[in-house]
Structure formats: structure tokens, C-alpha cells
N, CA, C and O atoms as CSV, one atom per row, in Angstrom:
chain,resi,resn,atom,element,x,y,z
A,1,UNK,N,N,50.325,-11.776,37.680
A,1,UNK,CA,C,50.518,-12.825,36.704
A,1,UNK,C,C,50.913,-14.095,37.464
A,1,UNK,O,O,51.682,-14.043,38.424
A,2,UNK,N,N,50.380,-15.222,37.023
A,2,UNK,CA,C,50.650,-16.504,37.654
A,2,UNK,C,C,51.854,-17.172,37.009
A,2,UNK,O,O,52.049,-17.093,35.796
A,3,UNK,N,N,52.651,-17.826,37.831
A,3,UNK,CA,C,53.793,-18.590,37.336
A,3,UNK,C,C,53.363,-20.032,37.146
A,3,UNK,O,O,52.672,-20.601,37.992
A,4,UNK,N,N,53.778,-20.625,36.022
A,4,UNK,CA,C,53.456,-22.009,35.709
A,4,UNK,C,C,54.751,-22.768,35.475
A,4,UNK,O,O,55.652,-22.284,34.789
A,5,UNK,N,N,54.839,-23.959,36.049
A,5,UNK,CA,C,56.000,-24.812,35.838
A,5,UNK,C,C,55.561,-25.999,34.994
A,5,UNK,O,O,54.573,-26.662,35.312
A,6,UNK,N,N,56.298,-26.269,33.914
A,6,UNK,CA,C,55.942,-27.355,33.003
A,6,UNK,C,C,57.124,-28.278,32.783
A,6,UNK,O,O,58.280,-27.858,32.827
A,7,UNK,N,N,56.817,-29.535,32.546
A,7,UNK,CA,C,57.832,-30.480,32.082
A,7,UNK,C,C,57.541,-30.711,30.609
A,7,UNK,O,O,56.469,-31.195,30.246
A,8,UNK,N,N,58.499,-30.364,29.768
A,8,UNK,CA,C,58.335,-30.506,28.327
A,8,UNK,C,C,59.512,-31.276,27.755
A,8,UNK,O,O,60.618,-31.209,28.292
A,9,UNK,N,N,59.287,-32.004,26.676
A,9,UNK,CA,C,60.402,-32.710,26.033
A,9,UNK,C,C,61.486,-31.723,25.581
A,9,UNK,O,O,61.189,-30.608,25.151
A,10,UNK,N,N,62.728,-32.150,25.687
A,10,UNK,CA,C,63.848,-31.291,25.286
A,10,UNK,C,C,63.694,-30.802,23.850
A,10,UNK,O,O,63.995,-29.649,23.540
A,11,UNK,N,N,63.221,-31.695,22.976
A,11,UNK,CA,C,63.085,-31.314,21.563
A,11,UNK,C,C,62.077,-30.175,21.388
A,11,UNK,O,O,62.262,-29.311,20.531
A,12,UNK,N,N,61.021,-30.168,22.189
A,12,UNK,CA,C,60.015,-29.112,22.100
A,12,UNK,C,C,60.593,-27.778,22.582
A,12,UNK,O,O,60.341,-26.734,21.981
A,13,UNK,N,N,61.359,-27.821,23.656
A,13,UNK,CA,C,61.991,-26.597,24.174
A,13,UNK,C,C,63.024,-26.067,23.185
A,13,UNK,O,O,63.114,-24.859,22.967
A,14,UNK,N,N,63.803,-26.967,22.588
A,14,UNK,CA,C,64.795,-26.517,21.604
A,14,UNK,C,C,64.116,-25.831,20.428
A,14,UNK,O,O,64.589,-24.800,19.950
A,15,UNK,N,N,63.004,-26.401,19.958
A,15,UNK,CA,C,62.265,-25.804,18.836
A,15,UNK,C,C,61.677,-24.454,19.249
A,15,UNK,O,O,61.746,-23.488,18.488
A,16,UNK,N,N,61.101,-24.385,20.449
A,16,UNK,CA,C,60.551,-23.120,20.934
A,16,UNK,C,C,61.642,-22.064,21.068
A,16,UNK,O,O,61.446,-20.910,20.687
A,17,UNK,N,N,62.782,-22.457,21.606
A,17,UNK,CA,C,63.899,-21.514,21.747
A,17,UNK,C,C,64.368,-21.008,20.387
A,17,UNK,O,O,64.639,-19.819,20.219
A,18,UNK,N,N,64.460,-21.913,19.426
A,18,UNK,CA,C,64.891,-21.527,18.075
A,18,UNK,C,C,63.921,-20.510,17.477
A,18,UNK,O,O,64.337,-19.479,16.950
A,19,UNK,N,N,62.626,-20.811,17.564
A,19,UNK,CA,C,61.611,-19.909,16.994
A,19,UNK,C,C,61.582,-18.576,17.732
A,19,UNK,O,O,61.423,-17.523,17.115
A,20,UNK,N,N,61.733,-18.623,19.048
A,20,UNK,CA,C,61.741,-17.382,19.836
A,20,UNK,C,C,62.930,-16.501,19.428
A,20,UNK,O,O,62.791,-15.285,19.296
A,21,UNK,N,N,64.086,-17.119,19.232
A,21,UNK,CA,C,65.255,-16.341,18.777
A,21,UNK,C,C,64.993,-15.719,17.415
A,21,UNK,O,O,65.332,-14.560,17.176
A,22,UNK,N,N,64.376,-16.510,16.508
A,22,UNK,CA,C,64.073,-15.985,15.173
A,22,UNK,C,C,63.150,-14.766,15.258
A,22,UNK,O,O,63.285,-13.817,14.485
A,23,UNK,N,N,62.220,-14.804,16.199
A,23,UNK,CA,C,61.277,-13.688,16.380
A,23,UNK,C,C,61.846,-12.601,17.296
A,23,UNK,O,O,61.241,-11.544,17.471
A,24,UNK,N,N,63.003,-12.873,17.869
A,24,UNK,CA,C,63.666,-11.953,18.803
A,24,UNK,C,C,62.765,-11.620,19.991
A,24,UNK,O,O,62.593,-10.460,20.368
A,25,UNK,N,N,62.194,-12.686,20.566
A,25,UNK,CA,C,61.362,-12.537,21.762
A,25,UNK,C,C,61.818,-13.586,22.778
A,25,UNK,O,O,62.421,-14.592,22.404
A,26,UNK,N,N,61.533,-13.356,24.048
A,26,UNK,CA,C,61.888,-14.356,25.062
A,26,UNK,C,C,61.051,-15.642,24.902
A,26,UNK,O,O,59.955,-15.629,24.342
A,27,UNK,N,N,61.603,-16.732,25.406
A,27,UNK,CA,C,60.910,-18.013,25.362
A,27,UNK,C,C,59.513,-17.900,25.977
A,27,UNK,O,O,58.543,-18.403,25.411
A,28,UNK,N,N,59.413,-17.248,27.118
A,28,UNK,CA,C,58.116,-17.134,27.799
A,28,UNK,C,C,57.085,-16.438,26.914
A,28,UNK,O,O,55.923,-16.842,26.875
A,29,UNK,N,N,57.505,-15.401,26.210
A,29,UNK,CA,C,56.588,-14.700,25.299
A,29,UNK,C,C,56.168,-15.614,24.151
A,29,UNK,O,O,55.006,-15.615,23.744
A,30,UNK,N,N,57.107,-16.382,23.638
A,30,UNK,CA,C,56.791,-17.327,22.563
A,30,UNK,C,C,55.738,-18.331,23.036
A,30,UNK,O,O,54.771,-18.609,22.327
A,31,UNK,N,N,55.935,-18.864,24.225
A,31,UNK,CA,C,54.988,-19.846,24.770
A,31,UNK,C,C,53.636,-19.196,25.033
A,31,UNK,O,O,52.601,-19.802,24.756
A,32,UNK,N,N,53.625,-17.972,25.565
A,32,UNK,CA,C,52.348,-17.251,25.771
A,32,UNK,C,C,51.610,-17.097,24.450
A,32,UNK,O,O,50.406,-17.344,24.373
A,33,UNK,N,N,52.334,-16.688,23.407
A,33,UNK,CA,C,51.693,-16.516,22.094
A,33,UNK,C,C,51.155,-17.840,21.559
A,33,UNK,O,O,50.086,-17.882,20.949
A,34,UNK,N,N,51.899,-18.915,21.789
A,34,UNK,CA,C,51.441,-20.235,21.336
A,34,UNK,C,C,50.136,-20.617,22.038
A,34,UNK,O,O,49.226,-21.156,21.408
A,35,UNK,N,N,50.047,-20.344,23.318
A,35,UNK,CA,C,48.825,-20.661,24.072
A,35,UNK,C,C,47.661,-19.809,23.574
A,35,UNK,O,O,46.557,-20.318,23.385
A,36,UNK,N,N,47.900,-18.520,23.361
A,36,UNK,CA,C,46.850,-17.641,22.845
A,36,UNK,C,C,46.374,-18.127,21.480
A,36,UNK,O,O,45.174,-18.158,21.209
A,37,UNK,N,N,47.315,-18.504,20.626
A,37,UNK,CA,C,46.965,-18.979,19.289
A,37,UNK,C,C,46.109,-20.239,19.363
A,37,UNK,O,O,45.098,-20.338,18.668
A,38,UNK,N,N,46.496,-21.190,20.185
A,38,UNK,CA,C,45.717,-22.421,20.316
A,38,UNK,C,C,44.356,-22.152,20.940
A,38,UNK,O,O,43.356,-22.728,20.511
A,39,UNK,N,N,44.304,-21.283,21.949
A,39,UNK,CA,C,43.006,-20.922,22.545
A,39,UNK,C,C,42.072,-20.317,21.497
A,39,UNK,O,O,40.884,-20.638,21.463
A,40,UNK,N,N,42.601,-19.455,20.655
A,40,UNK,CA,C,41.806,-18.829,19.592
A,40,UNK,C,C,41.317,-19.873,18.604
A,40,UNK,O,O,40.158,-19.848,18.190
A,41,UNK,N,N,42.189,-20.783,18.229
A,41,UNK,CA,C,41.831,-21.845,17.283
A,41,UNK,C,C,40.746,-22.753,17.863
A,41,UNK,O,O,39.774,-23.072,17.178
A,42,UNK,N,N,40.902,-23.166,19.106
A,42,UNK,CA,C,39.913,-24.050,19.739
A,42,UNK,C,C,38.569,-23.343,19.859
A,42,UNK,O,O,37.528,-23.956,19.622
A,43,UNK,N,N,38.573,-22.076,20.218
A,43,UNK,CA,C,37.334,-21.309,20.320
A,43,UNK,C,C,36.623,-21.251,18.973
A,43,UNK,O,O,35.407,-21.428,18.903
A,44,UNK,N,N,37.371,-21.004,17.911
A,44,UNK,CA,C,36.782,-20.944,16.566
A,44,UNK,C,C,36.214,-22.305,16.157
A,44,UNK,O,O,35.134,-22.373,15.571
A,45,UNK,N,N,36.929,-23.380,16.462
A,45,UNK,CA,C,36.443,-24.720,16.134
A,45,UNK,C,C,35.174,-25.055,16.907
A,45,UNK,O,O,34.247,-25.648,16.355
A,46,UNK,N,N,35.129,-24.683,18.168
A,46,UNK,CA,C,33.932,-24.931,18.984
A,46,UNK,C,C,32.746,-24.140,18.444
A,46,UNK,O,O,31.635,-24.664,18.367
A,47,UNK,N,N,32.972,-22.887,18.073
A,47,UNK,CA,C,31.909,-22.057,17.512
A,47,UNK,C,C,31.382,-22.680,16.215
A,47,UNK,O,O,30.174,-22.725,15.982
A,48,UNK,N,N,32.295,-23.153,15.389
A,48,UNK,CA,C,31.905,-23.779,14.132
A,48,UNK,C,C,31.062,-25.026,14.384
A,48,UNK,O,O,30.055,-25.236,13.709
A,49,UNK,N,N,31.463,-25.855,15.348
A,49,UNK,CA,C,30.685,-27.056,15.667
A,49,UNK,C,C,29.291,-26.696,16.175
A,49,UNK,O,O,28.311,-27.351,15.823
A,50,UNK,N,N,29.204,-25.646,17.008
A,50,UNK,CA,C,27.882,-25.221,17.510
A,50,UNK,C,C,27.001,-24.727,16.373
A,50,UNK,O,O,25.805,-25.017,16.339
A,51,UNK,N,N,27.586,-23.983,15.442
A,51,UNK,CA,C,26.817,-23.487,14.299
A,51,UNK,C,C,26.340,-24.642,13.416
A,51,UNK,O,O,25.201,-24.638,12.949
A,52,UNK,N,N,27.203,-25.621,13.189
A,52,UNK,CA,C,26.814,-26.769,12.379
A,52,UNK,C,C,25.696,-27.556,13.055
A,52,UNK,O,O,24.770,-28.011,12.385
A,53,UNK,N,N,25.771,-27.719,14.367
A,53,UNK,CA,C,24.733,-28.436,15.097
A,53,UNK,C,C,23.410,-27.677,15.041
A,53,UNK,O,O,22.358,-28.284,14.840
A,54,UNK,N,N,23.451,-26.365,15.216
A,54,UNK,CA,C,22.224,-25.560,15.123
A,54,UNK,C,C,21.632,-25.659,13.726
A,54,UNK,O,O,20.414,-25.757,13.573
A,55,UNK,N,N,22.474,-25.634,12.719
A,55,UNK,CA,C,22.013,-25.750,11.341
A,55,UNK,C,C,21.355,-27.106,11.107
A,55,UNK,O,O,20.316,-27.199,10.453
A,56,UNK,N,N,21.972,-28.156,11.650
A,56,UNK,CA,C,21.403,-29.502,11.517
A,56,UNK,C,C,20.022,-29.589,12.178
A,56,UNK,O,O,19.112,-30.232,11.655
A,57,UNK,N,N,19.882,-28.938,13.327
A,57,UNK,CA,C,18.607,-28.993,14.060
A,57,UNK,C,C,17.482,-28.305,13.303
A,57,UNK,O,O,16.332,-28.735,13.396
A,58,UNK,N,N,17.782,-27.246,12.554
A,58,UNK,CA,C,16.716,-26.507,11.864
A,58,UNK,C,C,16.570,-26.914,10.402
A,58,UNK,O,O,15.677,-26.426,9.709
A,59,UNK,N,N,17.433,-27.796,9.933
A,59,UNK,CA,C,17.405,-28.187,8.527
A,59,UNK,C,C,16.038,-28.747,8.113
A,59,UNK,O,O,15.498,-28.350,7.081
A,60,UNK,N,N,15.483,-29.653,8.897
A,60,UNK,CA,C,14.189,-30.253,8.559
A,60,UNK,C,C,13.091,-29.214,8.446
A,60,UNK,O,O,12.303,-29.231,7.500
A,61,UNK,N,N,13.043,-28.323,9.401
A,61,UNK,CA,C,12.015,-27.262,9.379
A,61,UNK,C,C,12.220,-26.357,8.170
A,61,UNK,O,O,11.253,-25.950,7.525
A,62,UNK,N,N,13.471,-26.042,7.863
A,62,UNK,CA,C,13.746,-25.187,6.707
A,62,UNK,C,C,13.288,-25.845,5.410
A,62,UNK,O,O,12.743,-25.181,4.529
A,63,UNK,N,N,13.511,-27.149,5.297
A,63,UNK,CA,C,13.093,-27.865,4.091
A,63,UNK,C,C,11.559,-27.859,3.973
A,63,UNK,O,O,11.017,-27.728,2.875
A,64,UNK,N,N,10.875,-28.001,5.101
A,64,UNK,CA,C,9.407,-27.977,5.089
A,64,UNK,C,C,8.897,-26.605,4.648
A,64,UNK,O,O,7.977,-26.520,3.835
A,65,UNK,N,N,9.476,-25.555,5.167
A,65,UNK,CA,C,9.066,-24.198,4.803
A,65,UNK,C,C,9.354,-23.947,3.322
A,65,UNK,O,O,8.528,-23.363,2.620
A,66,UNK,N,N,10.520,-24.384,2.848
A,66,UNK,CA,C,10.837,-24.221,1.424
A,66,UNK,C,C,9.823,-24.941,0.546
A,66,UNK,O,O,9.420,-24.421,-0.495
A,67,UNK,N,N,9.411,-26.123,0.958
A,67,UNK,CA,C,8.406,-26.872,0.187
A,67,UNK,C,C,7.083,-26.111,0.161
A,67,UNK,O,O,6.408,-26.079,-0.868
A,68,UNK,N,N,6.709,-25.502,1.281
A,68,UNK,CA,C,5.478,-24.705,1.313
A,68,UNK,C,C,5.584,-23.510,0.369
A,68,UNK,O,O,4.633,-23.200,-0.349
A,69,UNK,N,N,6.719,-22.847,0.365
A,69,UNK,CA,C,6.909,-21.712,-0.545
A,69,UNK,C,C,6.822,-22.164,-2.004
A,69,UNK,O,O,6.216,-21.490,-2.836
A,70,UNK,N,N,7.435,-23.312,-2.304
A,70,UNK,CA,C,7.359,-23.838,-3.670
A,70,UNK,C,C,5.917,-24.126,-4.066
A,70,UNK,O,O,5.507,-23.855,-5.195
A,71,UNK,N,N,5.151,-24.679,-3.127
A,71,UNK,CA,C,3.754,-24.996,-3.422
A,71,UNK,C,C,2.966,-23.725,-3.698
A,71,UNK,O,O,2.147,-23.694,-4.616
A,72,UNK,N,N,3.198,-22.694,-2.927
A,72,UNK,CA,C,2.496,-21.425,-3.131
A,72,UNK,C,C,2.924,-20.789,-4.455
A,72,UNK,O,O,2.086,-20.287,-5.204
A,73,UNK,N,N,4.195,-20.810,-4.734
A,73,UNK,CA,C,4.736,-20.222,-5.945
A,73,UNK,C,C,4.143,-20.895,-7.189
A,73,UNK,O,O,3.863,-20.232,-8.188
A,74,UNK,N,N,3.959,-22.201,-7.118
A,74,UNK,CA,C,3.457,-22.974,-8.255
A,74,UNK,C,C,1.932,-23.043,-8.322
A,74,UNK,O,O,1.375,-23.559,-9.291
A,75,UNK,N,N,1.253,-22.520,-7.285
A,75,UNK,CA,C,-0.215,-22.585,-7.275
A,75,UNK,C,C,-0.790,-21.609,-8.298
A,75,UNK,O,O,-0.339,-20.466,-8.377
A,76,UNK,N,N,-1.770,-22.037,-9.075
A,76,UNK,CA,C,-2.319,-21.153,-10.112
A,76,UNK,C,C,-3.042,-19.932,-9.541
A,76,UNK,O,O,-3.098,-18.900,-10.210
A,77,UNK,N,N,-3.590,-20.010,-8.342
A,77,UNK,CA,C,-4.325,-18.884,-7.773
A,77,UNK,C,C,-3.483,-18.027,-6.831
A,77,UNK,O,O,-4.017,-17.157,-6.143
A,78,UNK,N,N,-2.178,-18.263,-6.794
A,78,UNK,CA,C,-1.304,-17.512,-5.876
A,78,UNK,C,C,-1.020,-16.116,-6.378
A,78,UNK,O,O,-0.303,-15.358,-5.724
């Protein structure tokens, strides 16, 4: 395991210490969990942005295909 040294505002450390005590875990564990939580959140947000971009890229083609289906559906000889 790697050791990391950080400079953090006193108010942030006091809040982390308070929350860690409430959870009955060490400060280091609280900070590890906070990092894991943020990493998970950022990953989910990035995935969502990629999905939205992919959807935007295929939207035009999807609309064209839907129009073709509508034309076939409404054709008297279909």
C-alpha cells in the first residue's frame, strides 16, 4: 500500500474526523471510502456522457430508419 501525504484545510480534517468517529472508523479509512465514492461517481458520470454522445451520433440515422418504417407501414401494398 502506498502512503500519501496531503495538505488539507483544518475545517475539512475536523469534518472528516467527526464523520469517522460517528462511523467508528479511523480517519484513513474514512478518507479511503471518500475517494472510492468519488471515483465511482466520476466513472458513472463519464459513462453517462459517453452514452449520451453515442446516442446523439446515431439519432439522425434512427430518425431516418423510423421514417422508412412509417412509410412502409402506411403503404397500401405493404
